[in-house]
Steps between C-alpha positions, in 0.01 A plus 500: 500500500495497879867509600613706201337803669766501776765776514791459262756434772287225653436344159872469428561337838226251420641443150836409648326234708344360181826456309721415799403146592473138380392474137222239553305741724538812285140478374367502856711805584386682184137413577537652846660811348205557267253427779313172520166683506552595138530150349412136553809351335841602370723290272852569374605283205856471371669216318833624639412328828531139396399361837189710555396696189188614689517713814151529649304666781130518580200271489605135473205412280657728240877488549518123554323434168673753275676319214810584300296489178255762633780732603683451172186589306456821702864590450485447124199733479721786622804661347803535732473824697120521477206437734123465485179436691308219333307175534705178489484135598685441824475187717251357251252789529454843343621786720547873468876552528769765508798381296848651463771361272828656606766573234704220664220260389381434857121500536283632782133398520263627769138406554325807649228458755152494347400794719758729337346710225744791499756552225835351592825682425665225299798717403586545867460127565728435201762741637500327838511158338796612287708525817384156613571348158851648508559345843383159376721521193798604713460208743467249217785645292737504798403140582539559873533194726157572653337509157682187384406299810134605482479444126659157517268396783197619303615323183552174690164530672317573174668209322409268788136613498471463123649150516251396769202646313613342176526157661159520667307634204676283244408188696138619535456592137672182382248299702214695340640430157535129571143481623348694213693299242365175639313285247236434763359849441246520219451876486753558221453873464528564874815288511662686209413843640622416849821346362577813297433722801720293730778480238500878463515540879797263520683691227440831675610354833823360359579840350504653850863399545589667171333824615693483825828454314420801282454713811790368706776411252720683253695349209872511578571669166237765577651562844846538343370739232340713773833511682668634185234769476550598865879513472492714184425833676738411787795444265415768245768741618753235604785433260457128550454232236237252615479146365168321565491118495131409480357187665374212284161561342372169637612578854254440781265795573583704809258557788414869499670576831820328379499699175459830687772408752741387229473830316527703822815317612668525159429875499659530846811309388533707181473825697772383739733398216441821305617705798858385427741710297653356185207270425420457133339156465221300665358158419155403630389140447190308605447126481268230638585152624142382545486572873669841525551819303873574481618862480858600426646853477866550405710813453855593406539769766777538757327262744456757773131488595398447864378140478375496861269795433371332184433176690301689763307684230394171337459296819132578567373384161733200491389389843133534406537293183760256643752613242879466484759770432862462396725803445849456357718811506850510350685833525604615156274249324146579612205322661271207436171506689286186482143475633295180518126532567282188548184496288296284739375621840603298806283206596195610696530462874212365711229763547661746259179551301327605823787729598455686170174641637670676794591868479846621617385587854331160541822332383684697769258382766520139373879510528467593868234230555746246361733596786224443755464864603186629671295800386652737758856424388412527130323832561805641682740392225282636219404817685122448485224420746409151618152539351659564159709184532190305608325618184796394281525160669131433437546593134806271470313204649211553259718533191716200590187294573627393844330488839763645735836671532689172531371376165587835340851475642533148359403623153756782530778266611431248221502780244819652641349830617720661762511826690749753365792591723560877481840607367598869526438686176803526277680203655566162346383164626739221591507365143591841356154580366321835548307526825140382444198715577285403795216333313436129507590328175468146379859381527705436189820305463777749428744374241683822426874502567 
């Protein structure tokens, strides 16, 4: 493939660029690494990413129409750790594809250009994709604040879109049914056939929400069982007795990003507690109250852990998910760490569905527009040319469906988008939180202590 022919040192520099960046755009970076002249479309499919199980790059007529069912069928045709060149249905049409199913169960599908007739080195593609798959798995497993924020935004946007489509199509098909069932129609066979067709369409449409839940939710008991599996290797060589108090079987399912974050934070707390001497007992309990998942970790250690460091370690994820943290430390008796994570995302702010279409740089520019800054000032602060800022502003106006900078600023202000204030690296902000990076973020309402 085109870019694979570059010298080894250059390839590894390029590979770092692929894995070091926002998860939603990783397919575009991998596509550029392989060389866009080699393929028309590239799709990464992983159910680990609950917000966006598909990462795509390439021709919109292909990537915008690829379905989960099509990708699942391709994946099931391959054993983990294998690859193939074959014909498959993608975006509703038959295509020649290159497919790789990584041992981590993440799938890569590429549609080569029709003009390519040479033999592709699938093993080399699989080796490169193995690094990418590992990076994806690492970001998801660590449940970083960036991943959680993006995943939650995507889940909310998908749920909103499905709800709108369901309402529109259900009303349309219900009208068709009412008309065709009318006694004024004398073509009995046509009426029966049309009624059956419309009924089947309604059933399939109503099942869309169920499919979405399957992709984006995880049973609380399943999430807790996975936590036990993850803690097993961590505690294998610790002389600690662990008591697990499982959540109720009928507890409310957890959004995927909440389940990942809950496990990541419990692991962090357990690691901190296990660093104490004279610790021989832990109790880990999960519960649900209908609106939140409640996590509690207790120990019988000396009560000497650095609670401030632990708070800072958990602050990013808590802030992203609007969670609460309470740490009780009693010297000589141990600790009780309680985490409360809301299961519902915050209410959508005006224009938020449009903001979801902006990339990180465009969000940066929008934050400066909200402050009324001109292109020259924005360019100086971001260290780019005025022509680059002009290009970004035009893209922002188009994506937000507004006519001018003032309207874009109004959308930003209503949605709460602000420009980040740089804080020197390694320092803390006024509320004791770690210094933020310099990217624009949709603001959240910190509730951590």
